[in-house]
VEXBAKE-509486 format. One record per atom (N, C-alpha, C): z, x, y; residue in one letter. Coordinates in steps of 0.2 Angstrom, whole numbers, plus 5000, padded with zeros to 4 digits. Atoms other than C-alpha are relative to their C-alpha. Example, Ala and Ser with C-alpha at 12.3 -4.5 7.8 and 13.67 -1.06 7.14 Angstrom:
% residues 2
500050044994A503950624978A500050045006A499949964994S503650684995S500349965005S
//
This chain:
% residues 130
500050044994M500050005000M500050045006M500049954994A499550085017A500549985005A499550024995D500750095031D499649965005D500350044995R500449965044R500350025007R499849984993E500650005063E500349945002E499650064997V501949885071V499950015007V500150004992P501549835089P500650015003P499449994997K502849895101K500249945004K499950064996I502649735112I499649954997I500450065003V502249565105V500149955005V500050054995E501749445118E500149934997E499850065002T502449275117T499649945003T500450054996G501249185129G500449975005G499650024995L502749145140L499950045007L500249964994K502449195158K500549975006K499550034995A503749175173A499649995006A500450014994V503249115190V499850065004V500249944996D503249295197D499550044996D500549975004G501949335184G500250054995G499749965005H503049435173H499949974993H500150035007R502549415154R500650024996R499449985005Y503949405141Y499750024994Y500149975007G503949505125G500549974996G499550025006I504849465109I500750035001I499349974999I506249585114I500449975005I499750034995E506549505130E500349934998E499850075003E506649335122E500650004996E499449995004A507849395109A500650025004A499449984996L508949475121L500349945005L499850054997A508949325132A500449944996A499750045005R509349215117R500750024998R499449975002D510749325111D500549995006D499550014994A511549325129A500249935001A499950074999A511349135130A500549974995A499650035006E512149105113E500750035001E499349974999M513649225118M500349955005M499850044995L513849125134L500249934997L499850075003N513848955124N500650004995N499549995004R515049025112R500750005004R499449994996H516349075125H500149955005H499950054995Y516048945138Y499549944998Y500450055003P515348795128P500049945005P500150064996G514648635137G499750015006G500349984994Y514048725152Y499250014999Y500749995001L512148735156L499850075002L500249934998W511748925155W499350015000W500749975000A510049005159A500050075000A500149925000V509649185155V499350025000V500649975000N508149275160N500050085000N500049935001V507749455155V499350025003V500649974997N506449555165N500150084999N499949935002S506249725157S499650045005S500449964994E504949775171E500550025005E499549994995G506349755183G500750034998G499449985003N507749815171N500649965001N499550044999V508749665174V500149944995V499950065003M509549515166M500349955005M499750044995I509849365177I500449944996I499650055003I511249245172I500149945005I499950054995K511349075180K500449944996K499750065003N512448915176N499849955005N500250054996Y511548765182Y500549945001Y499550054998T513148665182T500350025007T499749974994V513648785196V499550005006V500549994994S512048825206S499350024996S500749985003I510148835202I499750065004I500249944996K509948965216K500450064999K499649945001Y511349085213Y500250024993Y499849985006G511849185198G500250075000G499749935000Y512349355192Y499450054997Y500549965003T511149505189T500450064997T499849955004L511549635176L499450054999L500549955002H510549805173H500050014993H500149995007L509849815156L500350074997L499849935003D510250005154D500850005000D499250004999K512149965158K500349954995K499750045005L512349835144L500250044994L499849975006D513349885129D499849954994D500250045006P512949825111P500449934999P499650065000T514349695112T499949955005T500250044994M513649625128M500649975003M499450024997K515449615135K499849985007K500150024993K514749615153K499649935001K500350075000V513749455149V500549955000V499450055001M515349365144M500450005007M499649994994L516249435160L499649975006L500450034995A514749385171A500149925000A499950085001G514849205164G500649985003G499450024998G516649195167G500150015008G500049994993E516449265185E499749945004E500450064997I515149125189I500549945000I499550065000L516448995183L500550015005L499450004996E517849065192E499849995008E500250014993R516849075209R499949935001R500150074998A516548885207A500749964998A499350035002N518448855202N499949954994N500150045006L517848795185L500450044994L499649975006A518848825168A499550054997A500349955004R518448985159R500149974993R499950035006G518148905142G499549945000G500450065001K517448735137K499949965007K500150044994D516648625151D500449945000D499550065000E517948495156E499749945004E500350054997G516648395165G500150005008G499950004993W517148445183W499350035003W500549984996N515848475196N500350055006N499849954995P516048625208P500049965007P500050024993K516648575226K499850055005K500249944996K516448745233K499950064996K500249945004I515748905227I500250065004I499849944996D516549075233D499450045000D500649954999G515249195240G499449975001G500650034999V513949065243V499949975007V500150024993L513249025260L500149925000L499850074999D513848855267D499449954999D500650045001K512048785267K499849994993K500250005007H511948815248H500649974996H499450035003Q513648735244Q499849944997Q500250075003P513648585232P500249955005P500050054995I513448425242I500449944996I499650055003Q514848295239Q499849935002Q500350074998M514148115239M500649955000M499450054999G515247965244G500249964993G499850035006D515147895226D500450054995D499749955004G516048055219G499650044997G500449955004K514548135212K499850065005K500149934997T514048315217T499250014999T500749975000I512248375221I500050085000I500049935000I512048555215I499450035003I500649974997I510948665225I499950074997I
//
């Protein structure tokens, strides 16, 4: 049986709005990070994007904000991805939400976020996340 050459990058066909193409490694890393966040902080709406061209992982929690998140440099991640877990906890703490399972609360104020991007409190008790 002849040795087969394995491609270094496998295109998935996914493409970001900035034109960056996702490879299988980026997809796997984003999935692993999202699974870790869901294990440690279940019930929240996590989004993870990996951009190897920019050497970054962007972590957002859509329960908190669709605009703001946490950026980690890929070359500084350890195999246990502890920084991913800490970043998720930091996002929750800035929004005064529980580190742990989502208790159904909406953020009223997010520390470190501009006033114009703070959640909007509606008269019926609902919150609009920006």
